[in-house]
DSSP file (Angstrom, degrees, kcal/mol; ACC not computed):
  #  RESIDUE AA STRUCTURE BP1 BP2  ACC     N-H-->O    O-->H-N    N-H-->O    O-->H-N    TCO  KAPPA ALPHA  PHI   PSI    X-CA   Y-CA   Z-CA
    1    1 A X    >         0   0    0      0, 0.0     3,-1.5     0, 0.0     2,-0.1   0.000 360.0 360.0 360.0 120.6    7.4   -4.4   75.7
    2    2 A X  T 3   +     0   0    0      1,-0.2     3,-0.1     3,-0.0     0, 0.0  -0.375 360.0  16.7 -67.9 139.4    8.5   -8.1   75.1
    3    3 A X  T 3  S+     0   0    0      1,-0.2     2,-0.6    -2,-0.1    -1,-0.2   0.241  95.5 115.4  86.5 -12.6   10.8   -8.6   72.1
    4    4 A X    <   -     0   0    0     -3,-1.5    -1,-0.2     1,-0.0     2,-0.1  -0.798  61.4-136.5 -95.4 125.1   11.8   -5.0   71.9
    5    5 A X        -     0   0    0     -2,-0.6     2,-0.1     1,-0.1    59,-0.1  -0.449  25.7-107.4 -76.3 147.5   15.4   -4.3   72.6
    6    6 A X        -     0   0    0     -2,-0.1     2,-0.7     1,-0.1    -1,-0.1  -0.385  29.3-113.9 -69.9 153.3   16.3   -1.4   74.7
    7    7 A X        +     0   0    0      1,-0.1    -1,-0.1     2,-0.1     0, 0.0  -0.802  34.5 174.5 -87.3 113.2   17.8    1.7   73.2
    8    8 A X        -     0   0    0     -2,-0.7    -1,-0.1    55,-0.1    -2,-0.0   0.123  61.0 -97.6-104.1  19.0   21.4    2.0   74.5
    9    9 A X  S >  S+     0   0    0      1,-0.0     3,-0.9    33,-0.0    -2,-0.1   0.480  92.1 120.9  85.1   3.6   22.1    4.9   72.1
   10   10 A X  T 3  S+     0   0    0      1,-0.2     4,-0.1    31,-0.1    31,-0.1   0.832  77.2  48.9 -70.7 -26.3   23.8    3.0   69.4
   11   11 A X  T 3  S+     0   0    0      2,-0.1     2,-0.3     0, 0.0    -1,-0.2   0.432 104.1  75.1 -90.2   0.9   21.2    4.1   66.9
   12   12 A X  S <  S-     0   0    0     -3,-0.9     2,-0.1     1,-0.1    -4,-0.0  -0.708  91.7 -88.1-111.4 165.8   21.4    7.7   67.8
   13   13 A X        -     0   0    0     -2,-0.3    15,-0.2     1,-0.1     3,-0.1  -0.380  19.6-148.5 -66.4 140.6   24.0   10.4   67.1
   14   14 A X  S    S+     0   0    0     13,-2.4     2,-0.3     1,-0.2    14,-0.2   0.753  84.1   6.4 -77.5 -23.9   26.8   10.8   69.5
   15   15 A X  E     -A   27   0A   0     12,-1.5    12,-2.2   103,-0.0     2,-0.3  -0.989  65.4-167.3-154.2 155.5   26.9   14.6   68.8
   16   16 A X  E     -A   26   0A   0     -2,-0.3    10,-0.2    10,-0.2     2,-0.1  -0.999  20.6-120.9-147.0 148.0   24.9   17.1   66.9
   17   17 A X        -     0   0    0      8,-3.0   106,-0.2    -2,-0.3   109,-0.1  -0.357  48.8 -80.3 -79.2 169.6   25.3   20.6   65.7
   18   18 A X        -     0   0    0    107,-0.6     2,-0.4   105,-0.4   109,-0.4  -0.365  55.6-106.0 -63.3 150.3   22.9   23.4   66.7
   19   19 A X        -     0   0    0      5,-0.1     2,-0.5    -3,-0.1     5,-0.2  -0.663  38.2-175.7 -81.7 132.2   19.8   23.3   64.6
   20   20 A X  B >  S-B   23   0B   0      3,-2.6     3,-2.2    -2,-0.4    -3,-0.0  -0.976  70.1 -19.7-131.2 120.8   19.6   26.0   62.0
   21   21 A X  T 3  S-     0   0    0     -2,-0.5    -1,-0.1     1,-0.3     3,-0.1   0.886 127.1 -54.0  48.9  45.1   16.5   26.4   59.8
   22   22 A X  T 3  S+     0   0    0      1,-0.2     2,-0.4     0, 0.0    -1,-0.3   0.450 115.7 113.6  74.3   2.6   15.5   22.8   60.7
   23   23 A X  B <   +B   20   0B   0     -3,-2.2    -3,-2.6    -5,-0.0     2,-0.3  -0.878  38.1 175.0-110.9 141.3   18.9   21.3   59.6
   24   24 A X        -     0   0    0     -2,-0.4     2,-0.5    -5,-0.2    -5,-0.1  -0.986  28.4-132.5-141.3 145.4   21.4   19.7   61.9
   25   25 A X        -     0   0    0     -2,-0.3    -8,-3.0    -7,-0.3     2,-0.3  -0.894  32.0-176.8 -93.7 125.3   24.7   17.9   61.4
   26   26 A X  E     -A   16   0A   0     -2,-0.5     2,-0.3   -10,-0.2   -10,-0.2  -0.926   0.9-176.7-122.4 152.6   24.8   14.6   63.5
   27   27 A X  E     -A   15   0A   0    -12,-2.2   -13,-2.4    -2,-0.3   -12,-1.5  -0.995  21.3-151.0-150.7 157.6   27.6   12.2   63.8
   28   28 A X        -     0   0    0     -2,-0.3     2,-0.4   -15,-0.2   -15,-0.1  -0.875  21.7-148.2-121.5 157.3   28.7    8.9   65.3
   29   29 A X        +     0   0    0     -2,-0.3    12,-0.7     2,-0.0     2,-0.3  -0.984  24.0 155.7-134.8 130.3   32.3    8.2   66.3
   30   30 A X  E     -C   40   0C   0     -2,-0.4     2,-0.4    10,-0.2    10,-0.2  -0.979  31.8-130.4-146.8 156.8   34.4    5.0   66.3
   31   31 A X  E     -C   39   0C   0      8,-3.2     7,-3.5    -2,-0.3     8,-1.7  -0.932  23.4-157.1-110.2 133.2   38.2    4.4   66.1
   32   32 A X  E     -C   37   0C   0     -2,-0.4     2,-0.4     5,-0.3     5,-0.2  -0.798  11.7-166.2-109.7 152.1   39.6    1.9   63.7
   33   33 A X  E >  S-C   36   0C   0      3,-2.5     3,-2.6    -2,-0.3    48,-0.0  -0.995  81.9 -10.5-131.3 131.4   42.8   -0.1   63.5
   34   34 A X  T 3  S-     0   0    0     -2,-0.4     3,-0.1     1,-0.3    -1,-0.0   0.828 130.2 -55.6  49.5  36.5   43.8   -1.8   60.4
   35   35 A X  T 3  S+     0   0    0      1,-0.2     2,-0.4     0, 0.0    -1,-0.3   0.572 116.2 107.8  77.1   9.3   40.4   -1.1   58.9
   36   36 A X  E <  S-C   33   0C   0     -3,-2.6    -3,-2.5    44,-0.0     2,-0.3  -0.918  81.4 -98.2-117.9 150.1   38.5   -2.8   61.7
   37   37 A X  E     +C   32   0C   0     -2,-0.4    -5,-0.3    -5,-0.2     3,-0.1  -0.484  41.8 174.5 -65.8 121.8   36.4   -1.1   64.4
   38   38 A X  E     -     0   0C   0     -7,-3.5     2,-0.4     1,-0.3    -6,-0.2   0.891  64.0  -4.0 -95.1 -52.1   38.6   -0.9   67.5
   39   39 A X  E     +C   31   0C   0     -8,-1.7    -8,-3.2     4,-0.0    -1,-0.3  -0.997  65.3 161.5-147.7 139.2   36.5    1.1   69.9
   40   40 A X  E  >  -C   30   0C   0     -2,-0.4     4,-2.5   -10,-0.2     5,-0.2  -0.831  56.7 -81.7-144.7 178.8   33.1    2.8   69.6
   41   41 A X  H  > S+     0   0    0    -12,-0.7     4,-2.5    -2,-0.3     5,-0.2   0.928 127.8  48.6 -57.3 -48.2   30.5    4.1   71.9
   42   42 A X  H  > S+     0   0    0      1,-0.2     4,-2.0     2,-0.2    -1,-0.2   0.887 112.4  47.9 -58.3 -45.4   28.9    0.6   72.4
   43   43 A X  H  > S+     0   0    0      2,-0.2     4,-2.6     1,-0.2    -1,-0.2   0.868 109.6  52.5 -66.5 -38.4   32.2   -1.0   73.1
   44   44 A X  H  X S+     0   0    0     -4,-2.5     4,-3.1     2,-0.2     5,-0.2   0.939 108.3  51.3 -63.8 -45.9   33.2    1.7   75.6
   45   45 A X  H  X S+     0   0    0     -4,-2.5     4,-2.4     1,-0.2    -2,-0.2   0.917 109.2  51.8 -58.9 -42.6   29.9    1.1   77.4
   46   46 A X  H  X S+     0   0    0     -4,-2.0     4,-2.1     2,-0.2    -1,-0.2   0.926 110.4  48.0 -52.8 -48.7   30.7   -2.6   77.5
   47   47 A X  H  X S+     0   0    0     -4,-2.6     4,-2.0     1,-0.2    -2,-0.2   0.908 110.9  50.3 -57.2 -45.2   34.1   -1.8   79.0
   48   48 A X  H  X S+     0   0    0     -4,-3.1     4,-2.0     1,-0.2    -1,-0.2   0.875 109.6  50.3 -63.3 -38.4   32.7    0.4   81.5
   49   49 A X  H  X S+     0   0    0     -4,-2.4     4,-2.9    -5,-0.2     5,-0.3   0.879 108.1  54.5 -67.6 -37.9   30.0   -2.2   82.6
   50   50 A X  H  X S+     0   0    0     -4,-2.1     4,-2.4     1,-0.2     5,-0.3   0.905 108.8  48.6 -62.7 -40.2   32.8   -4.8   82.9
   51   51 A X  H  < S+     0   0    0     -4,-2.0    -2,-0.2     1,-0.2    -1,-0.2   0.883 115.2  44.0 -62.0 -40.3   34.6   -2.4   85.2
   52   52 A X  H  < S+     0   0    0     -4,-2.0    -2,-0.2    -5,-0.1    -1,-0.2   0.895 125.4  30.6 -73.0 -40.4   31.5   -1.8   87.3
   53   53 A X  H  < S-     0   0    0     -4,-2.9    -2,-0.2     2,-0.2    -3,-0.2   0.735  91.4-135.4 -96.0 -25.4   30.3   -5.5   87.5
   54   54 A X  S  < S+     0   0    0     -4,-2.4    44,-2.1    -5,-0.3     2,-0.3   0.747  77.2  89.8  69.6  25.8   33.7   -7.3   87.4
   55   55 A X     >  -     0   0    0     -6,-0.3     4,-1.8    -5,-0.3    -2,-0.2  -0.971  65.7-153.3-152.3 134.0   32.2   -9.8   84.9
   56   56 A X  H  > S+     0   0    0     -2,-0.3     4,-2.7     2,-0.2     5,-0.2   0.907 104.8  52.3 -70.7 -41.1   31.9   -9.9   81.1
   57   57 A X  H  > S+     0   0    0      1,-0.2     4,-2.4     2,-0.2     5,-0.2   0.922 112.1  44.0 -62.0 -46.7   28.7  -12.0   81.6
   58   58 A X  H  > S+     0   0    0      2,-0.2     4,-2.3     1,-0.2    -1,-0.2   0.891 113.0  51.8 -69.9 -35.6   27.1   -9.5   83.9
   59   59 A X  H  X S+     0   0    0     -4,-1.8     4,-1.0     2,-0.2    -2,-0.2   0.942 111.0  48.0 -59.4 -46.4   28.1   -6.6   81.7
   60   60 A X  H ><>S+     0   0    0     -4,-2.7     5,-2.6     1,-0.2     3,-0.8   0.924 111.3  50.9 -61.1 -46.0   26.5   -8.4   78.7
   61   61 A X  H ><5S+     0   0    0     -4,-2.4     3,-1.6     1,-0.3    -1,-0.2   0.899 105.9  55.1 -55.9 -46.3   23.3   -9.1   80.7
   62   62 A X  H 3<5S+     0   0    0     -4,-2.3    -1,-0.3     1,-0.3    -2,-0.2   0.733 114.5  40.4 -66.5 -20.8   23.1   -5.4   81.8
   63   63 A X  T <<5S-     0   0    0     -4,-1.0    -1,-0.3    -3,-0.8    -2,-0.2   0.288 112.4-120.2-104.6   6.9   23.2   -4.4   78.0
   64   64 A X  T < 5 +     0   0    0     -3,-1.6     2,-0.3     1,-0.2    -3,-0.2   0.936  68.1 140.6  49.2  52.5   20.9   -7.3   77.1
   65   65 A X      < -     0   0    0     -5,-2.6    -1,-0.2    -6,-0.1    -2,-0.2  -0.928  60.0-102.2-124.5 139.7   23.6   -8.6   74.9
   66   66 A X     >  -     0   0    0     -2,-0.3     4,-2.4     1,-0.1     3,-0.5  -0.411  26.4-126.9 -62.8 139.1   24.6  -12.3   74.4
   67   67 A X  H  > S+     0   0    0      1,-0.2     4,-3.1     2,-0.2     5,-0.2   0.905 110.0  57.0 -52.0 -45.1   27.7  -13.3   76.4
   68   68 A X  H  > S+     0   0    0      1,-0.2     4,-2.0     2,-0.2    -1,-0.2   0.879 107.8  46.7 -55.2 -39.6   29.2  -14.7   73.1
   69   69 A X  H  > S+     0   0    0     -3,-0.5     4,-2.4     2,-0.2    -1,-0.2   0.918 113.2  48.3 -73.9 -43.8   28.8  -11.4   71.4
   70   70 A X  H  X S+     0   0    0     -4,-2.4     4,-2.3     1,-0.2    -2,-0.2   0.907 111.8  49.7 -61.1 -42.3   30.3   -9.5   74.4
   71   71 A X  H  X S+     0   0    0     -4,-3.1     4,-2.9    -5,-0.2     5,-0.2   0.913 109.7  51.8 -64.0 -40.5   33.2  -11.9   74.6
   72   72 A X  H  X S+     0   0    0     -4,-2.0     4,-2.6    -5,-0.2     5,-0.2   0.927 109.9  49.0 -61.5 -45.3   33.9  -11.5   70.8
   73   73 A X  H  X S+     0   0    0     -4,-2.4     4,-2.5     1,-0.2    -1,-0.2   0.915 113.1  46.8 -58.4 -43.2   33.9   -7.7   71.1
   74   74 A X  H  X S+     0   0    0     -4,-2.3     4,-2.7     2,-0.2    11,-0.2   0.918 112.0  50.3 -65.7 -43.0   36.4   -8.0   74.1
   75   75 A X  H  X S+     0   0    0     -4,-2.9     4,-2.6     1,-0.2    -2,-0.2   0.896 111.9  48.1 -64.2 -39.4   38.6  -10.4   72.2
   76   76 A X  H  X S+     0   0    0     -4,-2.6     4,-2.8    -5,-0.2     5,-0.3   0.919 111.3  50.0 -64.8 -43.9   38.7   -8.2   69.1
   77   77 A X  H  X S+     0   0    0     -4,-2.5     4,-2.3    -5,-0.2     6,-0.3   0.942 112.4  47.7 -63.4 -44.1   39.5   -5.1   71.2
   78   78 A X  H  X>S+     0   0    0     -4,-2.7     4,-1.1     2,-0.2     5,-0.9   0.940 114.0  47.0 -56.2 -48.8   42.3   -7.0   72.9
   79   79 A X  H ><5S+     0   0    0     -4,-2.6     3,-0.7     1,-0.2    -2,-0.2   0.942 114.7  45.2 -61.6 -47.9   43.7   -8.3   69.6
   80   80 A X  H 3<5S+     0   0    0     -4,-2.8    -1,-0.2     1,-0.3    -2,-0.2   0.820 111.4  53.8 -68.7 -32.2   43.6   -4.9   67.9
   81   81 A X  H 3<5S-     0   0    0     -4,-2.3    -1,-0.3    -5,-0.3    -2,-0.2   0.700 103.3-132.1 -71.6 -20.2   45.1   -3.2   70.9
   82   82 A X  T <<5S+     0   0    0     -4,-1.1     2,-0.3    -3,-0.7    -3,-0.2   0.528  82.6  50.0  79.9   2.7   48.0   -5.6   70.9
   83   83 A X  S   <S-     0   0    0     -5,-0.9    -2,-0.2    -6,-0.3     2,-0.2  -0.966 102.1 -72.2-161.7 164.0   47.5   -6.1   74.6
   84   84 A X        +     0   0    0     -2,-0.3    19,-0.3     1,-0.2    20,-0.3  -0.460  33.7 175.0 -68.3 130.1   44.7   -7.0   77.0
   85   85 A X  S    S+     0   0    0      1,-0.3    16,-2.4   -11,-0.2     2,-0.4   0.687  83.9  34.5 -95.5 -32.8   42.2   -4.2   77.7
   86   86 A X  E    S-D  100   0D   0     14,-0.2    -1,-0.3   -12,-0.2     2,-0.3  -0.990  74.4-168.7-124.9 126.2   40.2   -6.7   79.8
   87   87 A X  E     +D   99   0D   0     12,-2.7    12,-2.3    -2,-0.4     2,-0.3  -0.747  12.9 179.5-106.8 160.4   41.9   -9.4   81.8
   88   88 A X  E     -D   98   0D   0     -2,-0.3     2,-0.4    10,-0.2    10,-0.2  -0.998  25.8-139.5-157.1 160.5   40.0  -12.2   83.4
   89   89 A X  E     -D   97   0D   0      8,-2.4     8,-1.0    -2,-0.3     2,-0.1  -0.914  35.4-113.0-116.7 151.0   40.3  -15.4   85.5
   90   90 A X        -     0   0    0     -2,-0.4     7,-0.1     6,-0.2    -1,-0.0  -0.326  38.0 -90.1 -79.3 164.4   38.2  -18.4   84.7
   91   91 A X        +     0   0    0      5,-0.1     2,-0.3     4,-0.1    -1,-0.1   0.120  59.1 129.5 -60.0-177.4   35.4  -19.8   86.8
   92   92 A X  S >  S-     0   0    0      4,-0.1     3,-0.8     1,-0.1     4,-0.1  -0.969  76.3 -21.8 159.1-152.3   35.8  -22.3   89.5
   93   93 A X  T 3  S+     0   0    0     -2,-0.3    -1,-0.1     1,-0.3     3,-0.1   0.887 145.7  27.5 -56.5 -42.4   34.8  -22.6   93.1
   94   94 A X  T 3  S-     0   0    0      1,-0.2    -1,-0.3    -3,-0.1    -3,-0.1   0.338 115.6-116.9-104.0   7.1   34.4  -18.8   93.4
   95   95 A X    <   -     0   0    0     -3,-0.8    -1,-0.2     2,-0.0     2,-0.1   0.082  34.8 -73.2  79.3 164.1   33.6  -18.1   89.8
   96   96 A X        -     0   0    0     -4,-0.1     2,-0.3    -3,-0.1    -6,-0.2  -0.404  42.8-161.6 -91.7 172.5   35.6  -16.1   87.4
   97   97 A X  E     -D   89   0D   0     -8,-1.0    -8,-2.4    -2,-0.1     2,-0.3  -0.961   6.0-149.0-147.4 165.9   36.0  -12.4   87.2
   98   98 A X  E     +D   88   0D   0    -44,-2.1     2,-0.3    -2,-0.3   -10,-0.2  -0.975  14.7 176.5-137.8 150.9   37.1   -9.7   84.7
   99   99 A X  E     -D   87   0D   0    -12,-2.3   -12,-2.7    -2,-0.3     2,-0.4  -0.973  33.3-102.3-150.8 159.4   38.7   -6.4   85.2
  100  100 A X  E     -D   86   0D   0     -2,-0.3   -14,-0.2   -14,-0.2     2,-0.1  -0.686  32.1-142.2 -84.1 135.0   40.1   -3.5   83.0
  101  101 A X     >  -     0   0    0    -16,-2.4     4,-2.4    -2,-0.4     3,-0.3  -0.379  36.4 -95.0 -81.7 172.6   43.8   -3.3   82.7
  102  102 A X  H  > S+     0   0    0      1,-0.2     4,-2.2     2,-0.2     5,-0.2   0.852 130.0  55.2 -58.0 -35.1   45.6    0.1   82.6
  103  103 A X  H  > S+     0   0    0    -19,-0.3     4,-1.8     2,-0.2    -1,-0.2   0.853 106.6  49.6 -67.1 -33.1   45.4   -0.1   78.8
  104  104 A X  H  > S+     0   0    0    -19,-0.4     4,-2.2   -20,-0.3    -2,-0.2   0.895 110.8  49.2 -69.5 -41.2   41.6   -0.7   79.0
  105  105 A X  H  X S+     0   0    0     -4,-2.4     4,-2.4     1,-0.2    -2,-0.2   0.903 112.4  49.2 -57.7 -43.4   41.3    2.3   81.3
  106  106 A X  H  X S+     0   0    0     -4,-2.2     4,-3.0     2,-0.2     5,-0.2   0.877 106.8  54.7 -66.4 -38.6   43.4    4.4   78.9
  107  107 A X  H  X S+     0   0    0     -4,-1.8     4,-2.9     2,-0.2    -2,-0.2   0.957 109.6  48.4 -62.4 -50.0   41.3    3.3   75.8
  108  108 A X  H  X S+     0   0    0     -4,-2.2     4,-2.5     1,-0.2     5,-0.2   0.956 112.9  47.2 -55.8 -52.9   38.1    4.5   77.6
  109  109 A X  H  X S+     0   0    0     -4,-2.4     4,-2.2     1,-0.2    -1,-0.2   0.894 112.5  49.2 -57.7 -42.4   39.7    7.8   78.5
  110  110 A X  H  X S+     0   0    0     -4,-3.0     4,-2.5     1,-0.2     5,-0.3   0.946 110.0  51.0 -66.0 -45.0   41.1    8.3   75.0
  111  111 A X  H  X S+     0   0    0     -4,-2.9     4,-2.9     1,-0.2    -2,-0.2   0.942 113.0  44.9 -59.9 -45.1   37.7    7.5   73.4
  112  112 A X  H  X S+     0   0    0     -4,-2.5     4,-2.0     1,-0.2    -1,-0.2   0.845 111.0  54.4 -66.2 -32.6   35.9   10.1   75.6
  113  113 A X  H  X S+     0   0    0     -4,-2.2     4,-1.7    -5,-0.2    -1,-0.2   0.908 113.8  41.4 -64.9 -42.5   38.6   12.7   75.0
  114  114 A X  H  X S+     0   0    0     -4,-2.5     4,-2.5     2,-0.2    -2,-0.2   0.892 113.3  53.8 -70.3 -40.4   38.1   12.3   71.2
  115  115 A X  H  X S+     0   0    0     -4,-2.9     4,-2.4    -5,-0.3    -2,-0.2   0.861 107.0  51.8 -63.1 -35.0   34.3   12.2   71.6
  116  116 A X  H  X S+     0   0    0     -4,-2.0     4,-2.5     2,-0.2    -1,-0.2   0.886 110.9  46.4 -65.8 -43.2   34.4   15.4   73.6
  117  117 A X  H  X S+     0   0    0     -4,-1.7     4,-2.4     2,-0.2    -2,-0.2   0.882 112.0  51.9 -68.9 -36.5   36.4   17.2   70.9
  118  118 A X  H  X S+     0   0    0     -4,-2.5     4,-2.6     2,-0.2    -2,-0.2   0.932 110.9  47.4 -57.6 -48.6   34.1   15.7   68.2
  119  119 A X  H  X S+     0   0    0     -4,-2.4     4,-2.8     1,-0.2    -2,-0.2   0.936 112.0  49.7 -57.7 -49.1   31.0   17.0   70.1
  120  120 A X  H  X S+     0   0    0     -4,-2.5     4,-1.3     1,-0.2    -1,-0.2   0.890 111.0  50.6 -62.4 -38.3   32.7   20.5   70.5
  121  121 A X  H  < S+     0   0    0     -4,-2.4     4,-0.4     2,-0.2     3,-0.4   0.925 110.9  47.4 -63.5 -45.5   33.5   20.5   66.8
  122  122 A X  H >< S+     0   0    0     -4,-2.6     3,-1.7     1,-0.2  -104,-0.4   0.897 107.1  57.1 -63.2 -41.4   29.9   19.7   65.8
  123  123 A X  H 3< S+     0   0    0     -4,-2.8  -105,-0.4     1,-0.3    -1,-0.2   0.829 105.7  53.2 -59.2 -31.9   28.6   22.3   68.2
  124  124 A X  T 3< S+     0   0    0     -4,-1.3     2,-0.3    -3,-0.4    -1,-0.3   0.556  88.0 100.8 -78.8  -8.7   30.7   24.9   66.3
  125  125 A X    <   -     0   0    0     -3,-1.7     2,-0.6    -4,-0.4  -107,-0.6  -0.598  58.3-155.7 -86.6 140.2   29.3   23.9   62.9
  126  126 A X              0   0    0     -2,-0.3  -107,-0.1  -109,-0.1  -102,-0.1  -0.944 360.0 360.0-114.4 116.7   26.6   26.2   61.4
  127  127 A X              0   0    0     -2,-0.6    -1,-0.1  -109,-0.4  -103,-0.1   0.510 360.0 360.0 -81.0 360.0   24.3   24.4   58.9
């Protein structure tokens, strides 16, 4: 459908409790630093796509996201981390490329570890 953005799960819950009498607890998760969103489900997906494609532009395209928005998210994550999560080389004869640093790999692992605990906690809730 033209004009309709794909659902990448950002509008849905990351986790939900079992349904009891038609009621369910749902939740989304993000990590903040200094009151700013540092990492969230969408940002982790962006980092994972950068790892897969070797390019911020290709990762943005795969998420139907503007390159400028993807770059802003990466720059903010790098700034809040205090070190690069994504490193890159600029274009040229062979074009630029991007890759995750060990800190970027660790940020992804940390987010999924916290997300798993969050999902387990919600599964244990009885509404």
